[in-house]
C-alpha positions as CSV (number, residue, x, y, z in Angstrom):
1,X,50.0,-24.8,-25.4
2,X,47.9,-27.9,-25.0
3,X,45.4,-28.4,-22.2
4,X,46.1,-31.8,-20.5
5,X,43.3,-33.6,-18.7
6,X,43.9,-34.6,-15.1
7,X,45.5,-37.9,-14.3
8,X,43.8,-38.2,-11.0
9,X,40.2,-37.2,-10.1
10,X,38.4,-37.5,-6.8
11,X,35.0,-37.0,-5.1
12,X,34.9,-35.5,-1.7
13,X,38.5,-35.6,-0.6
14,X,41.9,-36.9,-1.5
15,X,44.9,-37.4,0.8
16,X,48.5,-37.0,-0.3
17,X,51.0,-38.4,2.2
18,X,54.2,-36.4,2.0
19,X,56.0,-38.2,4.8
20,X,56.1,-35.6,7.6
21,X,53.2,-33.6,6.2
22,X,49.8,-34.7,4.8
23,X,47.9,-32.7,2.2
24,X,44.2,-33.2,2.3
25,X,42.5,-32.0,-0.9
26,X,38.9,-31.2,-0.2
27,X,36.2,-30.6,-2.8
28,X,34.6,-27.2,-1.8
29,X,32.2,-26.2,-4.5
30,X,30.2,-22.9,-4.4
31,X,32.7,-20.4,-5.8
32,X,33.2,-22.7,-8.7
33,X,31.9,-26.3,-9.2
34,X,35.3,-27.9,-9.2
35,X,36.9,-25.8,-6.5
36,X,39.4,-27.6,-4.2
37,X,40.8,-26.4,-0.8
38,X,43.9,-27.9,0.8
39,X,44.4,-28.7,4.5
40,X,47.6,-29.7,6.2
41,X,46.5,-31.3,9.5
42,X,49.9,-31.5,11.1
43,X,50.1,-27.7,10.9
44,X,46.4,-27.0,11.3
45,X,46.8,-24.9,8.2
46,X,44.1,-24.4,5.6
47,X,44.4,-23.0,2.0
48,X,40.7,-22.4,1.0
49,X,41.6,-20.9,-2.3
50,X,38.7,-18.8,-3.3
51,X,36.1,-20.8,-1.3
52,X,36.4,-18.2,1.5
53,X,37.5,-14.6,1.2
54,X,37.9,-11.4,3.2
55,X,36.0,-9.2,2.9
56,X,33.4,-11.4,1.2
57,X,33.3,-14.5,-1.1
58,X,32.1,-14.7,-4.6
59,X,29.0,-16.6,-5.7
60,X,27.3,-16.2,-9.0
61,X,24.2,-18.5,-9.1
62,X,21.4,-19.5,-6.8
63,X,22.3,-23.2,-7.0
64,X,25.8,-22.4,-5.8
65,X,24.6,-20.7,-2.5
66,X,23.9,-23.9,-0.5
67,X,27.0,-25.5,-2.0
68,X,29.2,-22.6,-0.8
69,X,27.6,-22.6,2.6
70,X,28.2,-26.3,3.0
71,X,31.8,-25.8,1.9
72,X,32.3,-23.2,4.7
73,X,30.9,-25.7,7.2
74,X,33.2,-28.4,5.9
75,X,36.2,-26.1,6.2
76,X,35.3,-25.0,9.7
77,X,34.9,-28.6,10.9
78,X,38.7,-29.0,10.2
79,X,39.3,-26.5,13.0
80,X,42.2,-24.7,11.3
81,X,44.5,-22.5,13.3
82,X,45.8,-20.6,10.3
83,X,43.9,-19.9,7.1
84,X,45.8,-18.5,4.1
85,X,43.2,-17.0,1.7
86,X,43.8,-16.1,-1.9
87,X,42.0,-12.7,-1.6
88,X,42.2,-11.7,2.0
89,X,43.7,-8.3,2.4
90,X,46.6,-9.9,4.3
91,X,44.4,-11.9,6.7
92,X,45.3,-15.3,8.1
93,X,42.5,-15.4,10.6
94,X,40.3,-18.6,10.8
95,X,37.4,-16.3,11.8
96,X,37.0,-15.2,8.2
97,X,35.1,-18.5,7.7
98,X,32.7,-17.5,10.4
99,X,32.5,-14.0,8.9
100,X,31.6,-15.5,5.5
101,X,28.9,-17.7,7.1
102,X,27.5,-14.7,9.0
103,X,27.4,-12.6,5.8
104,X,25.3,-15.2,4.0
105,X,23.1,-15.7,7.1
106,X,22.5,-11.9,7.0
107,X,21.6,-11.9,3.3
108,X,19.3,-14.9,3.8
109,X,17.5,-13.2,6.7
110,X,17.1,-10.0,4.7
111,X,15.9,-11.9,1.6
112,X,13.3,-13.8,3.7
113,X,12.1,-10.5,5.3
114,X,11.8,-8.7,2.0
115,X,9.9,-11.6,0.4
116,X,7.6,-11.8,3.5
117,X,7.0,-8.0,3.3
118,X,5.6,-8.0,-0.2
119,X,6.2,-9.0,-3.8
120,X,9.6,-8.2,-5.2
121,X,10.5,-7.9,-8.9
122,X,10.8,-11.3,-10.6
123,X,14.3,-10.3,-11.8
124,X,15.9,-7.6,-9.6
125,X,18.9,-5.9,-11.1
126,X,22.3,-5.4,-9.6
127,X,21.5,-1.7,-9.2
128,X,18.3,-2.3,-7.2
129,X,19.0,-5.4,-5.1
130,X,20.9,-3.6,-2.3
131,X,17.8,-1.4,-1.7
132,X,15.3,-4.3,-2.1
133,X,17.1,-6.3,0.6
134,X,18.1,-3.2,2.7
135,X,21.7,-4.4,2.6
136,X,23.9,-1.6,1.1
137,X,27.5,-2.4,0.2
138,X,28.8,-0.2,3.0
139,X,27.1,-2.6,5.5
140,X,29.0,-5.6,4.2
141,X,31.8,-6.9,6.4
142,X,35.2,-5.3,6.2
143,X,34.6,-3.3,3.0
144,X,35.7,-0.1,4.8
145,X,39.3,-1.5,4.6
146,X,39.3,-1.7,0.8
147,X,42.3,0.3,-0.4
148,X,41.3,1.6,-3.8
149,X,38.5,2.1,-6.3
150,X,39.4,-1.1,-8.2
151,X,38.9,-3.2,-5.1
152,X,35.7,-1.4,-4.1
153,X,34.3,-1.9,-7.6
154,X,35.2,-5.6,-7.6
155,X,33.7,-6.3,-4.2
156,X,30.6,-4.1,-4.9
157,X,29.9,-6.4,-7.8
158,X,30.6,-9.5,-5.6
159,X,28.2,-8.1,-3.0
160,X,25.4,-7.5,-5.5
161,X,26.0,-11.0,-7.0
162,X,25.7,-12.5,-3.6
163,X,22.5,-10.6,-2.9
164,X,21.0,-11.7,-6.2
165,X,22.1,-15.3,-5.9
166,X,20.9,-15.7,-2.3
167,X,17.6,-13.9,-3.0
168,X,17.0,-16.3,-5.9
169,X,17.9,-19.3,-3.8
170,X,15.6,-18.2,-0.9
171,X,12.8,-17.5,-3.4
172,X,13.3,-21.0,-4.9
173,X,13.4,-22.7,-1.5
174,X,10.2,-20.9,-0.4
175,X,8.5,-22.0,-3.7
176,X,9.3,-25.7,-2.7
177,X,7.5,-25.4,0.6
178,X,4.1,-27.2,0.7
């Protein structure tokens, strides 16, 4: 098998006219730098791929946190009626985008409060970050609906990564203040 480079690249968005349907490919970084979501405006249907997830999205690095949050806002601005997520426990609700935004808002608020309360370890670990930010996995949205230990383990790691990445992003943004 040979990897073929793309024949078309784009920045921002690319529209494919399919006659009766239009496919808008939208650059939505955050989960991965080259992530693309698809919107069909005639059907008000969004395929966000892994950009948004239920119960919670994946983010791995501090620099990706503002990118992912901007991607959520970009997708919400489309005003989709149906959203078909890759990992969504059967969900097609557009409000998962709002849920993902609220989740990162809550992490940011807790990170700011923890940093204002006193010094935190320079490099918290996945095992300690839930306690440092007072945001246990059980308090994350919709995790009570996870069906098995494998799903719980996957999203526990995702939650801890989101906490670590957001804490690092908040810490960095506070360091940039005059």
